[in-house]
C-alpha positions in Angstrom: 122.0 131.3 89.4 119.8 128.6 87.8 116.7 126.8 89.1 115.7 123.2 88.9 119.1 121.8 87.7 119.4 118.0 87.3 122.5 116.8 89.2 122.5 113.3 87.9 125.6 113.8 85.8 127.4 115.7 88.6 127.5 112.7 91.1 129.5 109.5 90.5 126.7 107.3 91.7 124.6 108.7 88.8 121.6 109.2 91.1 118.7 111.4 90.0 118.4 114.6 92.0 117.2 118.1 91.3 118.8 121.2 92.9 116.2 123.9 93.7 118.9 126.5 92.9 122.3 126.0 91.4 125.4 128.2 91.2 128.7 127.4 89.5 131.6 128.9 91.5 134.4 129.7 89.1 136.0 132.7 90.8 136.5 133.4 94.5 135.3 137.0 93.9 131.8 135.5 93.7 132.0 134.7 97.4 131.3 138.3 98.2 127.8 137.9 96.9 125.0 137.9 99.5 124.3 134.2 98.6 127.4 133.3 100.6 126.4 134.9 103.9 125.2 131.5 105.0 125.9 127.9 104.0 124.3 126.5 100.9 122.4 123.2 101.1 125.1 121.4 99.2 128.7 122.2 98.2 129.4 120.0 95.2 132.9 119.0 94.0 133.4 115.9 92.0 130.3 114.3 93.5 132.3 111.2 94.4 131.4 110.7 98.1 127.7 111.4 98.0 124.3 109.8 98.1 121.9 112.3 96.7 118.2 112.0 97.3 115.7 113.2 94.8 115.2 116.8 96.0 118.0 119.2 97.0 116.2 122.1 98.6 117.9 125.5 98.7 121.2 126.4 97.0 123.7 124.0 95.5 127.2 125.5 94.9 129.3 123.6 92.4 132.9 124.4 93.0 134.7 124.8 89.7 137.8 126.6 90.9 140.4 124.8 88.9 144.2 124.6 88.6 147.4 125.1 90.5 147.5 128.6 92.0 151.2 128.5 93.0 154.2 126.2 93.2 157.7 127.1 94.5 159.6 124.4 92.5 160.6 122.7 95.8 157.5 120.6 96.4 155.1 123.2 97.9 151.9 123.8 96.0 148.7 125.8 96.4 145.9 124.0 94.5 142.4 125.3 93.8 139.5 123.3 95.3 137.9 122.2 92.0 141.0 120.6 90.6 140.8 116.9 90.0 142.6 115.0 92.8 144.1 112.2 90.6 145.4 114.7 88.1 147.2 116.6 90.8 148.8 113.4 92.3 150.1 112.5 88.8 151.4 116.0 88.3 153.4 115.9 91.5 155.1 112.6 90.5 155.8 114.0 87.0 157.5 117.0 88.6 159.7 114.7 90.8 157.9 115.1 94.1 156.9 111.7 95.6 154.8 111.1 98.7 151.2 110.8 97.6 151.7 107.8 95.3 149.6 105.6 97.6 146.7 108.0 97.1 146.6 107.9 93.4 143.3 107.2 91.5 141.0 108.3 94.4 138.0 110.0 92.8 137.1 113.5 93.7 138.5 117.0 93.9 141.2 118.8 95.9 138.6 120.6 98.0 137.0 117.3 99.1 140.3 115.7 100.2 140.7 117.5 103.6 137.0 117.1 104.4 137.2 113.4 104.3 140.9 113.2 105.1 141.1 110.8 102.2 143.4 107.8 102.6 144.5 104.6 101.1 147.2 101.9 101.5 148.6 103.4 104.7 148.7 107.1 103.7 146.4 110.0 104.5 146.2 113.4 102.8 146.6 115.1 106.2 150.3 114.2 106.2 150.9 116.6 103.3 148.5 119.5 104.0 150.1 122.7 105.5 147.0 125.0 105.2 143.5 125.0 104.0 142.0 128.2 102.6 138.3 128.6 103.0 135.3 131.0 103.0 133.8 131.0 106.5 130.1 131.9 106.1 129.3 135.2 107.8 133.0 136.0 108.3 135.0 135.8 105.1 138.2 134.2 103.9 140.2 132.3 106.5 143.3 130.2 106.5 143.3 127.0 108.7 146.4 125.2 109.9 146.5 121.4 110.1 145.8 121.7 113.8 142.8 123.9 113.1 141.5 121.2 110.7 141.5 118.6 113.5 142.1 115.7 111.2 141.2 112.2 112.2 140.6 108.9 110.5 138.4 109.8 107.5 137.4 112.9 109.5 138.1 116.6 110.0 136.6 119.8 111.4 135.1 120.4 107.9 133.2 117.1 108.2 132.1 117.7 111.7 131.0 121.4 111.0 129.5 121.0 107.6 127.8 124.4 107.5 130.8 126.5 108.4 133.4 126.5 105.6 133.6 126.4 101.8 137.1 125.3 100.9 138.7 127.3 98.0 142.3 126.0 98.0 144.7 123.7 99.8 148.4 124.0 100.4 150.6 120.9 100.2 154.2 120.3 101.1 156.1 117.5 99.4 159.5 119.0 99.9 160.6 116.3 102.4 161.4 112.9 101.1 159.5 110.1 102.9 160.1 106.4 102.9 157.8 104.4 100.5 154.8 102.9 102.2 154.8 99.2 101.1 153.3 97.5 104.2 150.0 96.7 102.5 150.4 93.2 101.1 148.5 94.0 97.9 151.2 96.6 97.0 154.0 94.2 97.7 152.3 91.4 95.7 151.7 93.7 92.7 155.3 94.8 92.7 156.5 91.2 92.9 154.2 90.3 90.0 155.8 93.0 88.0 159.3 91.8 88.9 160.2 95.1 90.8 162.5 94.6 93.8 163.7 98.2 94.3 160.5 100.2 93.6 160.4 103.9 93.0 157.4 106.2 93.9 156.2 105.9 90.3 156.4 102.1 90.6 154.2 102.3 93.7 151.8 104.6 91.9 151.5 102.1 89.1 151.0 99.2 91.5 148.3 101.1 93.3 146.7 102.1 90.0 146.7 98.4 88.9 145.2 97.2 92.2 142.5 99.8 92.2 141.5 99.2 88.6 141.3 95.5 89.2 139.0 95.9 92.2 137.0 99.1 91.5 134.6 99.9 88.7 134.9 103.0 86.6 132.0 105.2 87.8 131.5 106.5 84.2 130.3 103.0 83.2 129.0 101.7 86.6 127.8 104.3 89.1 129.5 104.2 92.5 131.1 106.4 95.2 134.2 104.3 95.8 134.5 102.8 99.3 131.0 103.1 100.8 131.9 102.2 104.4 134.7 103.2 106.7 137.1 100.5 107.9 135.8 99.9 111.5 138.1 100.4 114.5 137.4 98.0 117.3 138.6 97.2 120.7 141.4 94.6 121.0 139.1 92.4 123.1 136.5 92.1 120.3 139.3 91.6 117.8 140.6 88.7 119.9 137.2 87.1 120.0 136.8 87.4 116.2 140.2 85.8 115.6 139.0 82.7 117.5 136.3 82.0 115.0 137.9 83.8 112.0 141.7 83.2 112.2 142.2 84.6 108.7 140.7 88.0 109.6 143.1 90.7 108.4 143.8 93.5 110.9 145.9 96.6 111.3 146.8 97.6 114.9 146.4 101.3 115.6 147.6 101.4 119.2 147.6 99.1 122.3 143.8 99.4 122.6 142.2 99.4 119.1 142.6 97.6 115.8 141.3 98.6 112.3 139.5 95.9 110.4 138.8 95.8 106.6 135.2 96.5 106.0 135.3 94.9 102.6 136.5 91.6 104.1 133.7 91.6 106.7 131.1 92.3 104.0 132.6 89.6 101.7 132.6 87.0 104.5 129.0 87.9 105.4 128.2 86.6 101.9 127.4 89.9 100.4 130.0 90.4 97.7 128.0 90.8 94.4 124.7 90.7 96.3 121.8 93.1 95.8 118.9 93.8 93.5 118.6 94.6 89.8 119.4 98.3 90.4 121.8 98.3 93.4 124.3 95.9 95.0 127.9 95.4 96.0 130.6 95.1 93.3 131.5 91.5 92.4 135.3 92.3 92.7 135.2 94.4 95.8 132.4 94.1 98.5 133.2 97.5 99.9 132.0 99.2 96.8 128.3 99.7 96.3 127.1 100.2 92.7 124.2 101.6 90.8 123.4 98.8 88.3 121.0 101.0 86.5 118.0 103.1 87.6 118.8 103.2 91.3 117.7 106.1 93.5 119.2 107.4 96.7 116.5 105.6 98.5 117.5 102.3 97.0 121.2 102.9 97.9 120.3 103.7 101.5 117.9 100.7 101.9 120.5 98.2 100.6 123.3 99.7 102.7 121.2 99.2 105.8 120.8 95.5 104.9 124.6 95.3 104.6 125.1 97.0 108.0 122.5 94.7 109.7 124.0 91.5 108.2 127.6 92.4 109.2 126.5 93.3 112.7 124.6 90.0 113.1 127.5 87.9 111.9 130.5 89.8 113.5 129.1 92.2 116.1 131.0 95.0 114.2 129.1 98.2 113.3 129.8 99.7 109.9 129.7 103.5 109.4 129.2 104.9 105.9 131.9 107.1 104.5 129.5 108.8 102.1 127.3 111.8 102.9 123.6 111.7 102.4 122.1 114.9 101.0 118.5 116.0 100.2 115.1 114.6 100.7 112.7 112.2 99.0 110.4 113.6 96.5 106.8 114.1 97.7 
């Protein structure tokens, strides 16, 4: 246990924040300590979906449980929570188990994936999860089925009950072959650009990697948290009204009553791509990504994100909900 630890290098936004107390979790045996009778203030993985304010009171637990715990050779894996997500996706493809190629290059760790039910290009991690292993504060180790996890769009029980569980490992099943997901135009366009007419899973992974790298900044050089806002889901009546004035609006029907809209497109058409201040703004190549241009604080990020929300609401009547979690308090 350490006190007064600076978390700036532990979050991909590169925001200054100080943990009152800090503990690196490297072994599940540590969970029997009295410190885990109740939830810590912050469970930190790769720090990729966070806006940290300047002070993090209480205990911050940094989950550093790393590696593949078990694999049956048939596409079923148990992976420790601190393992890098992108490394695991690449490993599954190298071992000949496709399925998660659309989810490649998403920043973060295995333990964060079910919390957010991460997704991209028509795929969600919930499709592949068979169990989540977690420490339930005040109870001990538990195993949750996919039904227990109550997955939704960028949502889960873990997100709705943030003080209940600390995820230690996740089970994945890639044993069943699934058709490639190519319905997103960007993927089809990239495959065509590369002259690929009969793509493999690795081809799709390469296409997604190229697309993401062309649109998203490397957080090591330009602090960011990836996609800042969720893609909004709206009623078909609102969607129809929007199409009258914006016939080029991309949309993705979910069912007979609601349609998903791309938040990045809305922000872009509201004139906010590349907008901001000297320290914070939206990325020039992808309006959905907010970046720390240097010296930004959590307060700066939240202030500018509110401007984005207000502008999009005024122009389109569509509310934007952040994907990121806000943790801590302002100094003083």
